[in-house]
FILO-899419 format. One record per residue (C-alpha): residue in one letter; x, y, z. Coordinates in steps of 0.001 Angstrom, whole numbers, padded with zeros to 6 digits. Layout:
<bamars>
{bamar 'A', {X, Y, Z}}
...
</bamars>
This chain:
<bamars>
{bamar 'X', {119574, -048715, 014995}}
{bamar 'X', {117065, -046398, 016364}}
{bamar 'X', {117222, -044253, 019484}}
{bamar 'X', {120259, -043254, 021477}}
{bamar 'X', {120822, -046495, 023594}}
{bamar 'X', {120191, -050216, 022511}}
{bamar 'X', {120581, -053304, 024982}}
{bamar 'X', {121017, -056005, 022778}}
{bamar 'X', {123708, -059210, 022532}}
{bamar 'X', {127287, -059191, 021226}}
{bamar 'X', {129606, -061618, 020923}}
{bamar 'X', {133256, -060689, 022634}}
{bamar 'X', {136230, -060938, 019124}}
{bamar 'X', {139015, -059616, 021314}}
{bamar 'X', {140033, -058506, 024723}}
{bamar 'X', {143012, -056236, 025232}}
{bamar 'X', {145429, -055755, 028202}}
{bamar 'X', {147741, -053759, 028935}}
{bamar 'X', {150766, -053473, 031448}}
{bamar 'X', {149042, -050269, 032513}}
{bamar 'X', {145655, -052301, 033201}}
{bamar 'X', {144958, -053389, 036907}}
{bamar 'X', {142492, -056197, 036464}}
{bamar 'X', {140867, -057003, 033303}}
{bamar 'X', {141330, -055478, 030097}}
{bamar 'X', {139227, -053635, 027035}}
{bamar 'X', {136944, -055624, 025202}}
{bamar 'X', {136066, -055744, 021576}}
{bamar 'X', {132240, -057384, 020826}}
{bamar 'X', {130514, -057868, 017438}}
{bamar 'X', {126749, -057975, 016763}}
{bamar 'X', {125208, -060331, 014514}}
{bamar 'X', {124949, -057754, 011839}}
{bamar 'X', {128760, -057141, 011723}}
{bamar 'X', {128659, -053881, 014245}}
{bamar 'X', {131490, -053516, 015960}}
{bamar 'X', {131041, -052382, 019873}}
{bamar 'X', {134140, -051175, 022343}}
{bamar 'X', {133320, -052361, 025920}}
{bamar 'X', {135406, -049996, 028449}}
{bamar 'X', {136558, -052106, 031890}}
{bamar 'X', {134646, -049388, 034054}}
{bamar 'X', {131146, -050936, 032265}}
{bamar 'X', {131990, -054408, 033055}}
{bamar 'X', {129326, -055828, 035728}}
{bamar 'X', {129346, -057930, 038452}}
{bamar 'X', {133270, -058889, 038301}}
{bamar 'X', {133296, -060125, 034997}}
{bamar 'X', {136139, -060436, 032770}}
{bamar 'X', {136055, -060973, 029291}}
{bamar 'X', {137281, -063835, 027297}}
{bamar 'X', {137199, -064129, 023320}}
{bamar 'X', {133969, -066019, 022318}}
{bamar 'X', {131861, -065177, 025202}}
{bamar 'X', {128557, -063449, 024662}}
{bamar 'X', {127767, -060715, 026975}}
{bamar 'X', {124597, -058103, 027006}}
{bamar 'X', {125558, -054994, 026119}}
{bamar 'X', {123882, -051260, 026634}}
{bamar 'X', {125535, -049773, 023403}}
{bamar 'X', {125390, -045703, 022516}}
{bamar 'X', {127430, -044272, 019675}}
{bamar 'X', {130944, -044236, 019879}}
{bamar 'X', {132672, -040323, 020179}}
{bamar 'X', {132802, -039198, 016777}}
{bamar 'X', {136566, -039242, 016545}}
{bamar 'X', {136480, -043213, 017332}}
{bamar 'X', {133914, -044490, 014947}}
{bamar 'X', {136430, -044889, 011851}}
{bamar 'X', {136789, -047685, 014414}}
{bamar 'X', {134806, -048541, 016545}}
{bamar 'X', {131154, -048015, 015918}}
{bamar 'X', {129365, -048041, 019198}}
{bamar 'X', {130456, -048215, 022839}}
{bamar 'X', {129033, -050293, 025486}}
{bamar 'X', {127978, -048496, 028827}}
{bamar 'X', {127113, -051574, 030680}}
{bamar 'X', {128283, -055218, 029855}}
{bamar 'X', {126966, -058176, 031158}}
{bamar 'X', {128139, -061771, 030827}}
{bamar 'X', {125373, -064322, 029549}}
{bamar 'X', {127289, -067603, 028146}}
{bamar 'X', {130856, -068679, 027638}}
{bamar 'X', {131899, -069888, 024037}}
{bamar 'X', {130962, -073345, 024511}}
{bamar 'X', {127214, -072909, 025879}}
{bamar 'X', {126910, -070142, 022561}}
{bamar 'X', {125937, -070411, 019428}}
{bamar 'X', {125388, -067976, 016404}}
{bamar 'X', {121365, -068259, 017259}}
{bamar 'X', {122187, -066513, 020985}}
{bamar 'X', {123736, -063629, 019217}}
{bamar 'X', {120610, -061639, 018540}}
{bamar 'X', {119755, -058445, 019151}}
{bamar 'X', {117233, -057775, 022357}}
{bamar 'X', {115126, -054790, 022695}}
{bamar 'X', {114161, -053351, 026022}}
{bamar 'X', {113423, -049847, 026640}}
{bamar 'X', {116317, -047876, 028894}}
{bamar 'X', {115710, -046156, 032162}}
{bamar 'X', {115568, -042410, 031882}}
{bamar 'X', {118498, -042235, 033713}}
{bamar 'X', {120241, -044403, 030572}}
{bamar 'X', {119090, -041695, 028349}}
{bamar 'X', {120009, -038558, 030013}}
{bamar 'X', {123558, -040229, 030441}}
{bamar 'X', {123642, -040801, 027224}}
{bamar 'X', {122459, -037372, 025938}}
{bamar 'X', {125389, -035437, 028404}}
{bamar 'X', {128152, -037730, 027594}}
{bamar 'X', {127699, -037174, 023613}}
{bamar 'X', {126432, -033444, 023968}}
{bamar 'X', {130518, -032426, 022716}}
{bamar 'X', {131908, -030040, 020872}}
{bamar 'X', {133549, -030556, 016793}}
{bamar 'X', {136826, -031447, 018958}}
{bamar 'X', {134951, -034064, 021291}}
{bamar 'X', {134668, -032373, 024514}}
{bamar 'X', {132225, -032493, 026559}}
{bamar 'X', {130036, -028977, 027000}}
{bamar 'X', {127173, -027681, 029451}}
{bamar 'X', {123810, -028456, 028201}}
{bamar 'X', {120127, -026841, 029295}}
{bamar 'X', {117304, -028353, 030597}}
{bamar 'X', {115128, -027093, 027786}}
{bamar 'X', {117764, -028705, 025360}}
{bamar 'X', {118441, -031823, 026999}}
{bamar 'X', {114409, -032385, 026904}}
{bamar 'X', {114359, -031503, 023263}}
{bamar 'X', {117394, -034010, 022652}}
{bamar 'X', {115146, -037043, 024654}}
{bamar 'X', {111981, -035925, 022866}}
{bamar 'X', {109997, -034409, 025016}}
{bamar 'X', {106840, -032657, 023067}}
{bamar 'X', {105983, -030453, 026182}}
{bamar 'X', {108885, -028112, 026927}}
{bamar 'X', {110492, -029015, 030311}}
{bamar 'X', {109366, -032158, 031391}}
{bamar 'X', {108765, -032314, 035141}}
{bamar 'X', {110143, -036068, 034840}}
{bamar 'X', {113023, -035051, 033241}}
{bamar 'X', {113847, -032108, 035345}}
{bamar 'X', {113598, -034516, 038518}}
{bamar 'X', {115774, -037134, 037051}}
{bamar 'X', {118055, -034730, 036401}}
{bamar 'X', {118327, -033220, 040370}}
{bamar 'X', {118162, -036939, 041855}}
{bamar 'X', {121601, -037944, 039115}}
{bamar 'X', {123193, -034481, 040771}}
{bamar 'X', {122565, -035107, 044127}}
{bamar 'X', {123723, -038514, 043591}}
{bamar 'X', {126923, -037221, 042121}}
{bamar 'X', {126409, -038338, 038921}}
{bamar 'X', {126345, -035134, 037084}}
{bamar 'X', {127293, -031752, 037685}}
{bamar 'X', {124911, -028407, 037704}}
{bamar 'X', {125154, -024991, 037376}}
{bamar 'X', {123204, -022116, 038837}}
{bamar 'X', {123803, -019030, 037255}}
{bamar 'X', {122121, -015873, 038211}}
{bamar 'X', {122243, -012535, 036483}}
{bamar 'X', {122816, -010397, 039392}}
{bamar 'X', {123295, -010878, 042751}}
{bamar 'X', {120378, -009674, 044907}}
{bamar 'X', {118184, -012076, 042576}}
{bamar 'X', {116045, -014801, 044420}}
{bamar 'X', {115811, -017176, 041599}}
{bamar 'X', {118303, -018574, 039197}}
{bamar 'X', {118467, -017326, 035639}}
{bamar 'X', {120222, -020086, 033737}}
{bamar 'X', {120638, -023726, 034817}}
{bamar 'X', {123706, -025866, 033052}}
{bamar 'X', {124171, -029394, 032837}}
{bamar 'X', {127175, -031750, 032163}}
{bamar 'X', {128409, -035159, 032531}}
{bamar 'X', {131899, -033651, 034192}}
{bamar 'X', {133404, -030339, 035805}}
{bamar 'X', {135184, -030668, 032927}}
{bamar 'X', {132766, -029499, 030464}}
{bamar 'X', {132405, -025973, 032550}}
{bamar 'X', {136604, -025332, 032504}}
{bamar 'X', {137257, -025386, 029323}}
{bamar 'X', {140604, -023805, 028262}}
{bamar 'X', {141661, -024288, 031623}}
{bamar 'X', {144541, -025815, 032749}}
{bamar 'X', {144745, -028522, 035682}}
{bamar 'X', {146289, -026675, 037896}}
{bamar 'X', {144020, -023305, 037236}}
{bamar 'X', {140846, -025780, 037952}}
{bamar 'X', {143207, -027421, 041317}}
{bamar 'X', {143636, -023966, 042019}}
{bamar 'X', {139737, -022575, 041440}}
{bamar 'X', {138225, -025279, 043304}}
{bamar 'X', {140950, -024792, 046118}}
{bamar 'X', {139298, -021371, 046298}}
{bamar 'X', {135889, -022449, 046776}}
{bamar 'X', {136291, -025650, 049135}}
</bamars>
């Protein structure tokens, strides 16, 4: 498979429910070539509850490095197509569709991790390079990053070298605030946030 995000069709082969879960359980899908896909309940669309034998359309990305020995890919979106009665092996085929710029950016941020699998910040230029921009910092990527930040989907840090500086020296982006709080305990993060609220 090529690219960061792939829209594919998979067959649900297992659903795991837990007494700690409210709602549907985590599902596991299988592509026609035998590739395994983990499908988190948070990525089900339109109130879908998976059942073994369902055919689903999923957008997949490589799983976190420490989980790839169990499952090659994880889904970032899962949409029901048909149930066991209506599905046939011919239905489980790969569908190629270009992912949106938002999906590409979210995938890079989600996969931008250190050797321990913890999220870390990324510069705008690094993100543009990861997305294959040949023009340095691309305006459409920068604008999409700002839109995602305004909508609360990603975290942004503007850094100034001196107090009286008018322009920002460096902007960093991350999938979550935890990318900026490496090594801090949960209570330390809460205390730091209280100071700035």
